[in-house]
C-alpha positions in Angstrom: 137.2 174.1 104.6 140.5 175.4 105.1 140.0 178.0 102.9 137.1 179.4 105.6 139.0 179.8 108.4 141.8 181.6 106.2 139.2 183.9 105.2 137.4 183.8 108.9 141.2 185.2 110.5 141.4 187.6 107.7 137.9 189.1 108.9 138.7 188.7 112.9 142.1 191.0 111.4 140.8 193.2 109.2 137.8 193.8 111.9 140.5 194.2 114.9 142.7 196.8 112.7 139.8 199.0 112.3 138.5 198.9 115.5 142.0 200.3 116.6 142.2 202.6 113.8 139.3 203.9 114.8 139.7 204.0 118.2 143.5 205.9 117.6 141.2 209.0 115.4 139.0 209.4 117.8 142.1 209.8 120.4 143.7 212.1 117.6 140.8 214.0 116.9 139.5 214.5 120.7 142.0 217.3 120.9 141.0 219.3 117.9 139.1 221.8 120.2 136.3 223.2 118.6 136.1 227.1 117.2 132.2 227.7 118.8 133.3 226.0 121.8 130.3 223.6 122.0 130.2 220.6 124.2 128.5 217.0 122.4 125.0 217.6 124.1 124.8 221.3 123.0 126.1 220.3 119.5 123.2 217.7 119.3 120.4 219.4 121.1 121.0 222.6 118.7 120.6 220.1 115.4 117.6 218.7 117.2 115.9 222.0 117.2 117.1 223.1 113.8 115.6 219.8 112.4 111.9 220.7 114.6 112.6 218.0 116.9 111.5 218.8 120.4 110.9 215.5 121.6 114.0 214.3 122.5 116.3 213.9 125.2 120.0 214.4 124.9 121.2 212.3 128.0 124.8 211.1 129.0 125.4 207.2 128.8 128.2 205.7 130.9 131.4 203.8 128.8 133.3 204.2 125.9 131.8 204.7 122.6 128.3 203.9 123.8 126.3 206.4 122.2 123.2 205.6 120.7 119.8 206.5 119.7 116.9 204.6 121.1 113.2 205.2 119.0 111.6 203.7 122.2 112.0 206.4 124.3 113.4 209.0 121.6 116.5 209.6 124.0 119.9 210.6 122.2 122.8 208.8 124.3 126.3 210.3 124.2 128.9 208.5 126.6 130.2 210.5 129.0 133.4 212.1 127.0 130.9 212.9 123.9 128.3 214.5 125.9 130.7 216.9 127.9 134.1 217.5 125.4 134.2 220.4 122.9 136.1 219.0 119.9 135.9 217.2 116.5 135.6 213.6 117.8 132.2 214.8 120.2 131.0 216.7 117.8 130.8 214.0 114.6 129.4 211.3 117.6 126.7 214.0 118.8 125.9 214.6 115.1 125.6 211.1 114.0 123.3 209.8 116.3 121.3 213.0 116.1 121.3 211.9 112.3 119.5 208.8 113.3 117.0 210.6 115.5 115.9 212.6 112.3 115.8 209.5 110.5 113.2 208.6 113.0 111.1 211.9 112.7 111.2 212.4 109.0 110.0 208.6 108.9 113.1 207.2 106.9 112.1 203.7 105.6 115.5 201.9 106.0 115.9 202.8 109.5 111.8 201.9 109.9 112.8 198.3 108.0 115.6 197.3 110.6 113.6 198.5 113.9 111.0 196.0 112.8 113.5 193.5 112.1 115.0 194.1 115.7 112.7 191.7 117.8 113.4 189.0 115.2 116.8 189.3 114.9 117.2 189.6 118.6 115.4 186.0 119.0 117.1 184.4 115.4 120.9 185.2 116.6 120.7 183.1 120.0 118.5 180.5 117.9 120.5 180.1 114.9 123.8 178.8 115.7 121.9 175.8 117.8 119.1 175.1 114.9 122.0 174.3 112.5 123.9 172.3 114.9 121.4 170.3 116.5 120.1 170.0 112.2 123.3 168.7 111.5 123.7 165.7 114.6 120.5 164.6 113.8 120.9 164.9 109.9 123.8 162.6 110.1 121.7 159.5 111.2 118.2 160.4 110.1 116.6 158.8 106.7 114.1 161.0 107.2 116.3 164.1 106.4 114.2 165.8 109.8 117.4 166.9 111.6 118.4 168.8 107.7 114.9 170.6 108.1 115.9 171.8 111.4 119.2 172.9 110.3 117.5 175.2 107.6 115.2 176.8 110.0 118.1 177.5 111.7 120.1 179.1 108.4 116.9 181.1 107.9 117.2 182.5 111.1 121.1 183.2 110.6 120.0 184.8 107.5 117.7 187.3 109.1 120.9 188.4 111.4 122.7 188.7 108.1 120.3 190.9 106.5 119.8 192.9 109.6 123.7 193.3 109.2 123.4 194.5 105.4 120.3 197.0 106.2 122.7 198.8 108.8 124.9 199.4 106.6 122.6 202.3 104.7 121.1 203.3 107.7 124.7 204.5 109.4 126.1 205.6 106.2 122.8 208.3 105.9 123.2 209.3 109.6 126.8 210.4 109.2 126.0 212.1 105.6 122.8 214.0 107.9 125.1 214.9 110.6 128.1 216.0 108.3 125.9 218.1 105.9 124.6 219.7 108.9 127.7 220.6 110.7 129.3 222.2 107.3 125.6 223.9 106.6 125.5 225.8 109.7 129.2 226.8 110.4 129.7 224.5 112.9 133.1 224.1 112.3 136.1 225.2 110.4 137.6 223.5 107.5 139.8 221.7 110.3 137.2 220.2 112.4 135.1 218.9 109.5 138.0 217.1 108.4 138.5 215.4 111.8 134.7 214.9 111.9 134.3 213.3 108.5 137.3 210.9 108.8 135.9 209.9 112.3 132.6 208.6 111.3 134.1 207.1 108.1 136.3 204.9 110.1 133.2 204.3 112.4 130.9 203.3 109.5 133.5 201.1 108.7 133.3 198.8 111.5 129.8 198.0 110.4 131.0 196.9 107.0 133.3 194.6 108.5 130.7 193.2 110.8 128.3 192.4 107.4 131.2 191.0 106.1 131.3 188.6 108.8 128.6 187.6 109.2 127.7 186.7 105.6 131.4 184.8 105.7 129.4 183.0 108.8 126.0 182.5 106.8 127.6 181.1 103.9 129.6 178.8 105.7 127.3 177.3 107.8 125.2 177.2 104.2 128.1 174.9 103.1 127.9 172.3 106.2 124.2 172.2 105.6 123.8 171.7 102.0 127.3 169.8 101.6 126.4 167.4 103.8 123.1 166.0 102.2 122.7 162.9 100.6 119.5 162.6 98.8 
């Protein structure tokens, strides 16, 4: 038990460190202005067209690091800073989000798999914890083991959310690879600008790695309580 809390604390510490590093990287590379003078929005639009995609809109969204691709309405949503700025960080983020649009247009298998899981995960992430806790409470005084099976149902739902976290990893790395390849192949950035874009996306990807590890640690903890607390 103590070992788990130590591990949880370490994961939280690493997550904070990676997030802080990511923010500092983006602030640093936001000062590396693009030689071609293109904004994040223009980078995104150009990459879409170069990949033969004309039915996806590039729009501005409020917030910081709120950039995402929405497959439901086919929009590349760029935060205001990325949408308007003309630097290596903005180019990296814009191209990465278009990478997801390219995945969607080319029916990239892992993206489709993740998209199919979204409705299930949105429900399972809310029910998993309460089901496990209720199941453990009922199971403590239930000779029939009814509470145990409720807890098992909660673990299955938590397992879906954990699976989603790990499926996200290849999707994010693939989008970054597509972005970097396009930026380099089409000479959209200088070598210095490319290095900045590459470094930014590497740190962004690491946040997903830490999140996946944290989800797995949580699943193992609750699984230990459920299975370790069972008495035949």
